[in-house]
N, C-alpha and C positions, 0 to 999 in steps of 0.2 A: 549766634555761633553756627557755623556751616555744618550740615549733616555729615555724619561719617560715611565712609564707603560701604560699610555693612548695611546701613539703612537705605542707601540708594539701590542696592541689589535686591532682587526678589528671588525666592526659591524657584528653580526651574520646574516645569511640569514633567511628570513622569511619562515617558513614551512606552508604548507596548506593541508587540507583534506576536504572531503565531507561526511556528515552524513545524512542518510535517516531517517528523523524524523517521517515518517509515520510508521516505524517499531516498535515503542515503545516510552519509556520515555528517556529523556536525562540523568536524574539522576546526576545532578551537582549542586554544591553550589558555587556562585561566590562572590568575594570581590574586593574592589578597591585596586589598587597598591599605593605604597607610592609616586611615582613620577608622577602619573596620566597617565601613559602609559599603555593602555589596562586594562583588568580585570584579576585578578588571580583566579585560581581554588582552592577553599578552601577545597572542599570535593567532592568525586565521589562515585557513587554506582556501585560496581563491576558487578552487573547484568544488568546494563542499557547501553545505546548507547555510551555515552561519554567514559566510561572505555573501552568498546569493540573497540572503534576507536583508542585507544592507548594513549589518553590524561591522564595526571596524576596530582596529587596535586602539586601545585607550578608552573605549566605551565601557561603562560600568553596569553590570547586571544587578538589579536590586531585588528581584523576586522571580521565581520560576514556579509556574502552576500555583500561584498564590502563596507560596512559601518564601518568606524572607531569607535571603542568603547572605551570611556574614563572612564566609570563607569558601574556598574552592571545594572543601569536603561537602558542605551543604549543597553546593551547586550540582556536583556529580550525583549526589544521593537523590535530589529532586528530578534530575534528568532520567536517572535509572528507573524511578518509580512511575514516570509518565508513560502513557500508552497512546500511540498514534501520532499525537502532536503535543507541543509544549507552548505555553503562553509565557512570554518573557516581558518583564517591565524593566526599563533601563534608562540611563542617561547617556548622552554623548559625552565625549571627552571634555568638551568645553563646558557642558552643563554640569558635569561632575566637579570641575574646578570651581565653578561659580557656587555650587552648593557647599563645597569645602571652605570657600572664603567666608560664606555666611555663617557656617557652623562654628568657626573659630572664635570670632568676636562674641557670639551669643553665649558661649559657654564660659568665657572668662573675662569679657570686656568690662563688666560692672566691677568685678573684683579689682582689676588693675586701675580703674579710674579712682575708686575709693582709696586704694593704696597710694596712688600718686598724690592725692590731696593731703593725706596724712603725712606723706613725706615732705611736702611743701611747708605744711604748718609746723612740723617738728623742726626741720632744718632751718627754715627761714625765720620762724618765730623766735626760736631759742638762740639763733645765731645772728646772721647779718641783718635779716629783716627786722628783728627787735631793736638792734642798734640803730638802724636807719630811722625807725619810727621815733626813737627817743631823741635823736639829733634834730629831727624836723620840728620838734616842739620847742627846742632851745634856740633855734636860729630863725632869722627872717625867711619869709617865703621866697623861693627861687623859681625862676622860669622852668618850664618842663624840659627845655633843652639843656639847662645847666644842672639838672638833677643828676647826682652821681649814681652810677650803677651799684646797687647794693652788693656786698660780698656774698659768697656762697650761694650764687643763683641756682635755682633748680634746673634740671636738664630740660632742654627745649622739646624733646619728643619722648613719649612713653616707651618703656622697654617692650620688646616683642613678646607676644603671648606665648606661653609654653606650648609644647606639642600635646597631641591627644593622649590622654591617660592610657597606660598599657592595659592589655587584657589581663584577666585573672589567670593565675597559674593553671587552674583546672580547665579554663577555656582554651588556653594555649595547648595543653597536653591533649585534650580530647579532640581538638580541631586539627591537630597536626598528624594526620593519618598516613601521610606519604613519606615522611622523613625517616631515614634509618630502616632497620629491619622490622618485621612484624613482632619479633621477640622483644626488641627494644621498646616498641610502642606498648606492649603488654606490661613490661617492667615499669614504665612511666605511669600507667594506670594503677598499678599497685600502690603508688604513693598517694593516691587520692582516696578520700573517705567516701562513704556512701552518700553523705549529705552533700558533698561537693558535686558528685556526679549527678544526683537528682536535681540539684539547683541548675546545673548547666543544661540538663535535658529539658527542664521546664522553660528555660530561656530560649532554647532552640525551637521548641514547639509548645505554644501556649496551651494546646489541647491535651498535652501529655499529662497523665495522672498516675500517681503511684498508688493505685488501688489495692494491689495484692501484696504490697510491702515486699517487693522483689529483693532477694538477697544480693548483696553487693557483688559477689562473684559472678552471678548471672548477668548483672548489668555490665560488668567488665567483659564477659564473654561476648555479649551482644555487640559491644563497641569494637572488639577485636574482629568479629565476623564482618561487621560493617566496613572496617578498615581493609580486610582481605578482599572484600567484594569491590571496594573502590580501587584498590591496587590492580585487580584483574581488569576492571573497566579501563583504567588508564593505560595498562599494558596493551590491551586489545586495540584501544584507540591509536596508540603509537604504532602498533604493528600494521593496522589498516591504513594509517596515514603515511607509512613508509613508501619510498619510491617503488620498491619491488612489489608491494601489495597493490599499489595503484596501477602499475603496469599489468599485473596479473588480472586485475578487475577489468581493465580496458580490453585485454586480450579475450577475456570471457565474453564481453559484450560484442566484440568483433566476430567471434565464432558463431554467434547467433544470427549473423547476417549472411544472406546468400550472395552470389556473385553480382546480381543486379543491384542489390542494396549497397554493396561495397562500392560499386562504380558510381552510383548516385551520390554517396557520401563524399567520395573524393572529388567529384565534379562540383558539389556544393561548396566545398572549402577551397576550391581552385588548386588542388594538388594534382600535378600531371602524373600519368601512368600509361604504360604501354597498352595498346588495344588488345594485344594477344596475351596479356597477363592472366595467369590462372588465379583461382580463388585464394590459394595459399600466398601467392605473390602480392595480391591486392591487400590481404590482411597485413603482411609485413610492411608494405608501404604506408598503410593507414597507421600502424603502430609507430613506425619510425617518424612520420611527419606529425604525430599527435593530432590526427584528424578528428577524433572524438571531442577533444578539448576545444578545437577550433569551431566545431559545429555547435557546442554549448555556448560559445561566445557570440554566435550569430544572433541578430536582433529577432525577437519573438514574432514580429510582424512578417519578416522575411521568411522565417520558418513556416508560418501558417500558410503563406501564399504557395510556397513550394509543395507543402503537403497536400493542399487542395488540388493543385495541378496533377500530382502523382495519383491521388485518389481517383480523380476523373479518368486518368489513363488506365488505372487498374480495373475500374468498372468496365471500360470499353473492351479491354483484353479479356475480361471474364465473360462478357457477353458473346464475343467472337468464339471463345473456347467452348462455351456452353452450346452455341449453335452448331459447332462442328461435332460435339459429342452427340447431340440429338440426331444429327444427320447420319452419323456412323451407327447409332443404335437402330435407326430406321432401316438402314441398309442391311445390318446384321439380321434383323427380324424378318425382313423380306427374303433374305437368303435362306434362313431356316424354313420359312414357309414354302419356298420353292422346292427345297429338298424333300419336305413332307409331302408336297403335292406330287412330286415325281414318284415317291414311294407308295403313297396311299391314295392318290387321286385328288381331284379338286376339292372334295368335301372331307379332307383329312381332319378338320376340326370337329366333325360329327362322327363319333365312333360307329353309329348305325349305318352311316353312308360310306365308311371307309372300305377300300378294296385291298385285298392282300396281293402283294407282288407274286408273280408266277413261281418264284423259288420257295415261297412259303405255302403254296397250295398243296394240300395232301388229301385228295378226294377220290374215293373209290366207289364201286357200284353199290356196296352195302350201305354206305353213307347216303348215297343218292336215293335208294329205296326208303331208308328211314326218314329222310327229309321230306320225300313226297307223301309218306304216310302221315307224318305230323302236320304237314301243310293241309292235307285233305280234311283234317278235323277242324279247321278254322272256317268261319263264315265266308272268307274271301275266296275259298276254293270254288264255290259255285259261280263266282263272277269272272273267273279267269278264262280267257280263250287261250289257244295254243301259244301265241306270241307273248302274251302277258305272263303265262306260266313259265315260259323259257327265260324271260327277263328276270322274273322273281327268283328262279332257281340260280341264275348267274349271281345275283346279289347274295343269295344264301351260300353259294359255293365260296364266294370271296370273303363273306363275313357271316359265319353261322349264327351270330348274335341276332341277326335280323329275324331268323326263324324263332329263336327264343322269345323275342319281343312279341311276335304275332301269337304264339301259343299262350303266353302270359296274359295278353289282352283278352283272348277268347275265354280263358278260365275265369278271369275276373268278371267278365260279362255274364257268364253262366251263374256265378255265385251271387251276383247282384240282382239277377232277374226276378227272384221272389220278392224283392223289396222295392221294386220300381213302382211308381204311381200309375194311375189309370192311363195317363198319357205318356208313360215312359219317363216320368220325372225321377231323378236320382234322389235317394234319401240323404239326409244330413250325415256327414262323416262321423259325428259324435254318436249318432243313433246306431250306425253300423258297428262302431267299436263297442258300444254297450251291449250289442247282441252277440259279441264274440267274433265278429267278422275279422278275418286276418288276410288282407289283400297284399299281394306283392306285385310290384311293377318294375320292369327292367329299366335301368337308367343308362344302359349302353356303355357303362364304364368297364373296360376290360379287366380292371383290378377288383371291382366290386359290382358284379353284374346285376344285383337286385337289392332293393331296399324296402323296408316296411313302410307302407303309406299310412 
């Protein structure tokens, strides 16, 4: 006997893929299958994640994140619980049909074969076939060609197997979270007992346990909340998938692009635009011509090459811009230095060597006598000739801090003299501090003329 079609077929392998749900919208509409195995894709949005992942209308999703899905409510709940990405196991439309063809005969084929045999024995044995057997014993043997066809012959083909058994009432009520209003769903749940709800929850999730003996009202409330959440998700998905929402999303993306990026986008997708177009006009052209969708449809290899060229050009422009910035910074610094040199002299960066412009000089005879008296107390006084003394007084007149420095150094030397070594060696600074020495030295800072050493 030739093998049946069911035996020739083998159950298809389950495919799997992972989708990064943080990158956008799934863009898929799901529906329940006829045999309750998985959920079928009824529609996909070509611009969203599911279509880009390669799934098509008619494909059947079997599990999401390891959770078996038997209806679209299970699917949406698993998607909502996922974070970052989801792993989907599925069959293609052809593979799902093959699996359905195998599943039918396996569930009821043996029953119908047995039933057919009983039908043949009952009808043929008690009727025509019994009569034919009795006559063959009473008459001479005939050739096979002359053998009359017995009456009441059995049908030549077995009847078609029945459809898949229907789901239980509890399963239908609990899984149908989107039909009607939420109040109607709540009323339907009221017709289910606690045992029915617990049974379906365990079927849905094998790990679910009724540890705390949760009251039936709380179980119903949780199902209602789950239904409300699912309805909100479906509504949000429909709103985000609407043409208005998509246009708003594209416009938001276009607003993030500057004029140069908009021009590059339109050039890449070969959309003409006026050279004198403003940023606003470029955005309107890109929106009208659906430039973003056209760019998404460009081959990834071409995108990569274009982006490499642009990246190299941007680096070159940055280097030129940075070089110009440094040159300008150098010019500005030199300009400020020239201004200070003009005001305070060539040594403007050394406060002790700075000179005061003539309009800031305020020097009278009394200050002159006081400066000469203080200068005469320094050791340098004995070494000055007339010319050196005049040069030093010019420096002091332009910057009195020079005299402060000389006097401070003289005082410090006098204080340290008792502590010098035989050959004039300076004692250690820690030793001098331990002796209570308190030396001050001028740092020539006009804001803080002296610091503790």
